[in-house]
C-alpha positions as CSV (number, residue, x, y, z in Angstrom):
1,M,98.1,82.1,116.3
2,P,97.8,78.8,118.3
3,V,99.9,78.3,121.3
4,I,101.9,75.1,121.1
5,P,102.8,73.4,124.4
6,G,106.5,73.7,125.3
7,S,107.1,76.7,123.0
8,M,105.9,79.7,125.1
9,S,109.1,81.7,124.9
10,L,109.1,81.4,121.1
11,Y,105.4,82.2,121.0
12,Y,105.9,85.4,123.0
13,F,108.9,86.5,120.9
14,I,106.9,86.0,117.7
15,M,103.9,87.8,119.1
16,L,106.1,90.8,120.1
17,V,107.8,91.0,116.8
18,T,104.5,90.8,114.8
19,L,102.9,93.4,117.0
20,I,105.8,95.8,116.4
21,I,105.7,95.2,112.7
22,G,102.0,95.7,112.5
23,A,101.9,98.8,114.7
24,G,104.9,100.3,113.0
25,A,103.4,99.8,109.5
26,Q,100.0,101.1,110.5
27,F,101.5,104.3,112.1
28,Y,103.6,105.0,109.0
29,V,100.7,104.4,106.6
30,S,98.3,106.7,108.6
31,H,100.9,109.4,108.8
32,Q,101.6,109.4,105.0
33,L,97.9,109.2,104.0
34,K,97.0,112.1,106.3
35,K,100.0,114.2,105.3
36,Y,99.2,114.1,101.6
37,S,95.4,114.1,102.0
38,R,95.9,117.8,103.0
39,I,97.8,118.7,99.9
40,P,95.7,119.3,96.8
41,S,96.9,118.0,93.4
42,S,97.6,120.6,90.7
43,Y,95.3,118.5,88.4
44,G,92.3,120.1,90.0
45,I,90.2,116.9,89.6
46,T,88.9,114.3,92.0
47,G,90.3,110.8,92.4
48,A,87.3,109.4,90.5
49,D,87.9,111.7,87.6
50,M,91.6,110.8,87.5
51,A,90.7,107.1,87.5
52,R,88.3,107.7,84.6
53,R,90.9,109.7,82.7
54,M,93.5,107.0,83.1
55,S,91.1,104.3,82.0
56,V,90.4,106.2,78.7
57,D,94.1,107.0,78.1
58,K,95.0,103.3,78.7
59,G,92.3,102.1,76.4
60,I,90.3,100.4,79.1
61,S,87.3,102.8,79.2
62,N,84.9,99.9,80.0
63,V,86.1,99.9,83.6
64,G,83.5,101.2,86.0
65,V,84.4,103.7,88.7
66,F,82.2,103.6,91.8
67,R,82.0,105.2,95.2
68,G,82.5,102.9,98.2
69,G,82.5,103.2,102.0
70,P,85.4,104.4,104.1
71,G,88.6,102.5,103.4
72,Q,87.1,100.7,100.4
73,D,89.7,101.2,97.7
74,F,89.9,98.2,95.4
75,F,89.6,96.7,91.9
76,D,87.1,93.9,91.4
77,P,87.9,91.7,88.4
78,R,84.5,90.1,88.6
79,S,82.7,93.3,87.6
80,N,85.8,95.0,86.0
81,S,85.3,98.0,88.2
82,V,87.3,100.2,90.6
83,T,85.7,101.2,93.9
84,L,87.1,104.2,95.7
85,G,86.4,105.3,99.3
86,P,84.9,108.8,100.0
87,D,88.4,110.3,100.6
88,S,89.6,109.0,97.3
89,F,86.5,109.3,95.1
90,G,85.5,112.9,95.7
91,E,88.7,114.6,97.0
92,Y,91.4,116.5,95.1
93,S,94.4,115.6,97.2
94,I,97.6,113.8,96.2
95,T,96.5,110.8,98.3
96,A,93.2,110.6,96.3
97,I,95.0,110.9,93.0
98,A,97.7,108.3,94.0
99,T,95.0,105.8,95.2
100,A,93.0,106.2,92.1
101,V,95.8,105.5,89.6
102,H,97.0,102.6,91.8
103,E,93.6,100.9,91.6
104,M,93.4,101.7,87.9
105,G,96.8,100.0,87.6
106,H,95.1,96.8,88.8
107,A,92.5,97.3,86.0
108,Q,95.2,97.7,83.5
109,Q,96.9,94.4,84.8
110,Y,93.6,92.6,84.4
111,A,93.1,93.9,80.9
112,E,96.6,92.8,79.9
113,G,96.4,89.5,81.6
114,Y,99.3,90.2,84.0
115,M,100.8,86.9,85.0
116,F,100.9,87.5,88.8
117,M,97.3,88.7,88.9
118,R,96.1,85.6,87.0
119,F,98.1,83.4,89.4
120,R,96.7,85.3,92.4
121,S,93.1,85.0,91.1
122,A,93.6,81.2,90.6
123,L,94.7,80.9,94.3
124,V,91.6,82.7,95.6
125,P,89.3,79.6,96.0
126,V,92.1,77.6,97.7
127,V,93.0,80.4,100.0
128,N,89.4,81.1,100.9
129,F,89.1,77.5,102.1
130,C,92.6,77.3,103.8
131,S,92.3,80.6,105.6
132,N,89.1,79.4,107.3
133,A,90.2,75.8,108.0
134,W,93.9,75.7,108.7
135,M,93.6,76.6,112.4
136,I,90.8,74.1,113.0
137,I,92.9,71.4,111.4
138,F,96.1,72.4,113.3
139,M,94.3,72.6,116.7
140,L,92.7,69.2,116.0
141,G,96.2,67.8,115.5
142,L,97.3,69.3,118.8
143,V,94.4,67.7,120.7
144,M,95.0,64.3,119.1
145,G,98.6,64.4,120.3
146,A,100.6,61.2,119.5
147,V,97.7,59.4,117.9
148,G,98.0,60.8,114.4
149,G,98.2,64.4,115.6
150,A,101.6,65.2,114.0
151,T,100.2,64.4,110.5
152,I,97.1,66.4,111.1
153,M,99.2,69.4,112.3
154,K,101.4,69.1,109.2
155,I,98.3,69.4,107.0
156,G,97.3,72.5,108.9
157,I,100.8,74.0,108.3
158,I,100.6,73.2,104.6
159,M,97.2,75.0,104.5
160,F,98.6,78.0,106.3
161,A,101.6,78.0,103.8
162,A,99.0,78.3,101.0
163,V,97.7,81.5,102.7
164,L,101.3,82.8,102.9
165,L,101.9,82.0,99.3
166,F,98.8,84.1,98.4
167,Q,100.2,87.0,100.4
168,L,103.6,86.7,98.7
169,V,102.1,86.6,95.2
170,T,100.1,89.7,96.2
171,L,103.3,91.7,96.6
172,P,104.3,91.9,93.0
173,V,100.7,92.6,92.0
174,E,100.6,95.6,94.4
175,F,104.1,96.9,93.5
176,D,103.3,96.7,89.8
177,A,100.0,98.5,90.1
178,S,101.8,101.3,91.9
179,R,104.5,101.4,89.2
180,R,101.9,101.7,86.5
181,G,100.1,104.4,88.3
182,L,103.2,106.5,88.9
183,A,104.3,106.0,85.3
184,Y,101.0,107.3,84.2
185,L,101.3,110.4,86.4
186,R,104.7,111.1,85.0
187,A,103.5,110.7,81.5
188,S,100.5,113.0,82.1
189,G,102.8,115.8,83.3
190,M,102.6,115.7,87.1
191,N,105.4,117.8,88.6
192,Q,108.2,116.1,90.5
193,A,107.1,117.3,94.0
194,E,103.7,115.8,93.6
195,I,105.2,112.6,92.1
196,S,107.3,112.3,95.2
197,G,104.2,112.7,97.3
198,A,102.3,110.1,95.4
199,Y,105.2,107.7,95.6
200,S,105.3,108.2,99.4
201,V,101.6,107.4,99.6
202,L,101.9,104.2,97.5
203,R,105.0,103.1,99.2
204,A,103.3,103.4,102.6
205,C,100.3,101.4,101.4
206,A,102.6,98.7,100.0
207,L,104.2,98.4,103.4
208,T,101.0,97.0,104.8
209,Y,101.2,94.1,102.4
210,V,104.9,93.5,103.2
211,A,104.1,93.6,107.0
212,S,101.3,91.2,106.5
213,A,103.4,88.7,104.5
214,L,106.3,89.0,107.0
215,T,103.9,88.4,109.9
216,A,102.5,85.3,108.2
217,L,106.0,84.1,107.5
218,L,107.0,84.4,111.2
219,Q,103.9,82.5,112.2
220,L,104.7,79.7,109.8
221,L,108.2,79.5,111.1
222,Y,106.9,79.4,114.6
223,M,104.6,76.5,113.8
224,I,107.3,74.5,112.0
225,L,110.0,75.0,114.6
226,S,107.6,74.3,117.5
227,T,106.2,71.1,116.0
228,R,109.6,69.8,115.2
229,S,110.6,70.4,118.9
230,E,107.7,68.2,119.9
231,D,108.8,65.3,117.7
């Protein structure tokens, strides 16, 4: 986050708040994932097998399920495939099962043309450009100062706002994928204790997206307030 002259106290405050949000979210997520990674699911199947079972039951059996590297749990609409990290792909834990059905929830969204997923996908090219260029544009405006700098900085802020919009649109996509996954587990007969564990895992993972969006929102407010004070 760029430091704007004359706004150091606000800068330090925002930095402190964002650090607390990020560290708190990471600690909670790690705790929940480790806790339920030690508890085997009564299904007796791996996360990969659960993902494949859900894909068949939901009528989207053309979705590939692949093993990825550590921390690589995602759905790729380009190849219509789910990738699960080693702890999710080959393990039998509640964490593995919850992760698998969440990612398959994304596959179900894609198959059904879920509105927020389509909107999010449409934003990807814009966000890829803005996320790499907004700070350069913003800093250029700072350097230019009174000679057109304010306008350039506003362009940088708008570009960063596009990144924030992408993060906000990601929230309903992630929440809905978890909802679909939990609904499938209930329908397939998972007991309530394990449902509660799966919910805890998915809620913790969703918190990372909330924390990221909140951090970006605070950064955007900082830039807006600081540049206004310079006018």
